[in-house]
N, C-alpha and C positions, 0 to 999 in steps of 0.2 A: 238131334234125331227128330224126324217128323212124327207128329201124332197119328198121321194117316198111314198106318202100316198094315200089311196083310195080316189077317187074324185067322186062327184055326177054329173051325166050327165046333161049338159046344152045345149045351142044352138049350140056351136061349141066344140064338144068333142075333135076333133083333135088339136085345138088350146090349149085347157087345157092341153092335154097330152104333147104337144110340150113344153109348159111353165114348166111343172113338170120335164121333162127330162133335159131341160136346167138348171133348178135350181139344180138338182142333180149333174150336171157336175160342176157348179159353186161351190157347197158345197164340191166338192171332193169325193162325194159318188160314182161317176162313173169316174174312173181314166183313163187318157190317156194310150193307148196301151193295155188296158184290153178288153176282149170280153164279151158282155152281150147278152142274148137271148131276143127276142121280147116276147116270152112266159113268161119269168121271169118278165119282165117289166110290161106286161099286168096284171099279177097276183098281183103284188105289188100295182098297181093303181086301181085294181078292174074293169077293162074294157076289152073289147074284143081285139083281136089282130089287127083288122082292123084300128082303130084310132092310135094304136101304130106304125103300119107299115107306115101309112100316115105321122105321126109326124117324124119318122126317115127319111123318104124320104125328107121332108122339111129341116131337120137339115143337111142332106147330101148335099143338094143343097147349103146350107150356108157354107159348108166346115167344119162343127163342128164334124161330125161323118162320118164313112165309113161303109156302109152296105155290108157285104160279104155273099154270098150264102152259106148256111149250116154252117156258122161260127158265125152268129149273127152280132152284131153291135160293132164297136170299136170307142172309143173317140179319135179323132185326136190330136196329139201333135203338136201344132203350134210352129215353131222355132222362135228364137229371131230375125232372119233376116226377117221373116214374120211380126213380131210385129212392127219392124221399118217401114216396107213398109206400113202397115196399118195406123200407126200414121202419116206418110208422107202424105197420102191421106186425112186423117181427118183434118190435119192442112191446107191443100189446099182448102178443100170444106166447112168445117163447119163454119169458121168465117164469110165468106160472106153470107152464108145461114142464120146465126143467125142475121146478120144485116138486111137482107131482111125480116126476121120474125118479127123483132122489128118494121120495117116500116109498115108491113101489120097488126100488132096486133090491135085488137079492145079492148075496155074497158073490155069486157068479157074475152078475151084472157089473158089480163094482170092479171085479177083477178084469172083466172085458174092457171096461172103460179105461182102467189103468193101462191096459195093454195098448189100446188105441191112442191114448195120450202119449205113451212112450214112443209109439210109431210116428206120431205127429212130430215129436221133438227130433227124432232121428232124421226124418225127411227134411225138417226145417234146417238141420245142420248141413245138408247137402246144397242148400241154396236154390233148390228147384222150386220156383214159385208155384207152378201149375200142380205139381205133385203135393205140395204143402196144402194148397186149397182143397184138393180132393181128399186128403187125409183129414183136414179140418171138417169137411162136410160129413165124412163118415162118423167122426167122433160125435158131432152135434146131433145128427139124425138118430144115432143109437140112443143117446141120452133122452131126446124128446120122444122117441118111440116108446120109452118106458112109461109114458103117461097113458098108454093104452087107448089112444084116440086115433083111429085110422084116418078120419077126415083131417085131423090136424096134421098128421104125417104127410098127407098129400099136399095140403096147403103150404106147409113150411118148405117141403121139397121144391114146389113150384116157385115160391118166393126166392129161395136161394138160387135156383137155376136162372132166374131172370137177371140177376146181377152177377152171375158167375164170371162172365167174360170181362165185365168191368172190374171185378175183384182183382184181376191180374194187374190192373193199373196201380194198385197200392204197393206193388213190389216191382222195382226197388224204389219208386219215387218217394213213398212215405215211410216204408219199413221194410226190413229184410225178411226173407222167408223164416229165418231163425227167430226174429222178433215176433212174427205172426204166430209161430208155433208156441212160443213161450207165453203168449197172451191167454193161456188156459190154466195157469197155475192156481188161481183162486177158485175157478170152477172145480178143478180136480180135488182141491183141498176140501171144498164143501161136500163133494160127493163122498169122499172117504170118511168125513166126519159125520155123514148122514144128516147134514144141516140143510134142510129144505129152504128156509128163508135166505140163508147165505148163498145158496146155489142160485136162487132167483135174482138176487142182487148182482152176483158175479156175472151171470149171463146177460143181464140188462146192461151192465157197464161195458161188457165186451162188445155187444151189438152196437152200443152208442159209439164206442171208440172206432169200430170198423166203419160205421156210417160217416163219422166226422172225417176220418182219413180219406175215405173214398171221395167224398164231396170236395174236400180241399184239393185232392190230387187232380180231379177232373177240372176244377175251376182254375187251378194254377196253370193249366196248359190250354185254357180256353180264353182267348183275349176278350176283355170286357165283361167277364162273368165273375160276380162277387159271390163268395161262399156263404157269408153270414146269413142272408135271407133264407137260404135253404137249411142251414144248420138250426136256425130258430124254429123251424117247423117240425123238427124231428119228434118233439114231445107232444104234438097237438092232440093225439088220440088218448094220451094217458095223463095229461096235466089237468 
């Protein structure tokens, strides 16, 4: 099923359109370097051009696309160098934010995280890589949101979005959707145990594993590109 399906208008049409376009990029239905027209996108989604233009402006601010006058929109190709820098930042800021989130979490928050984790596992069993990545994103952003730092929420969201399309390349080349979903067990255990240091460690190890698999996956399919120099740089900001 195509990600670019007509959608029913709701409270925030622009947000829905943004989600749909991002999903199409993750699914590979909108490929890096290709140009797409706002009119064509609006027709596929069954909406006017206004929410499409607004969605594309938001995605351009995130660095995911480039909007060119009279040429439509182009999905940006993020370089491996960019990916390394994104993960360097994630390794620096997400573990302490996760620790703070565990400290701040209420019983209701822990119950919600357990529910999101269960949903992530259920989606993972379906083998749907794109849906698993989206469920993963929801779980992590909820946890990090408990740190109560809106600036951090925005930064982390943008960093994750920048590599979201490339994240699809780790499935199935490096791991299955089920394996991706199961890579949260230690994080969830730390949350339920209310162990902030353990949560920080688990999040850091998870981010590192994801970065390593993504880098190796890209390099394995790019002739002449060695993964090790990029892997060696991941710890640069925190070592």
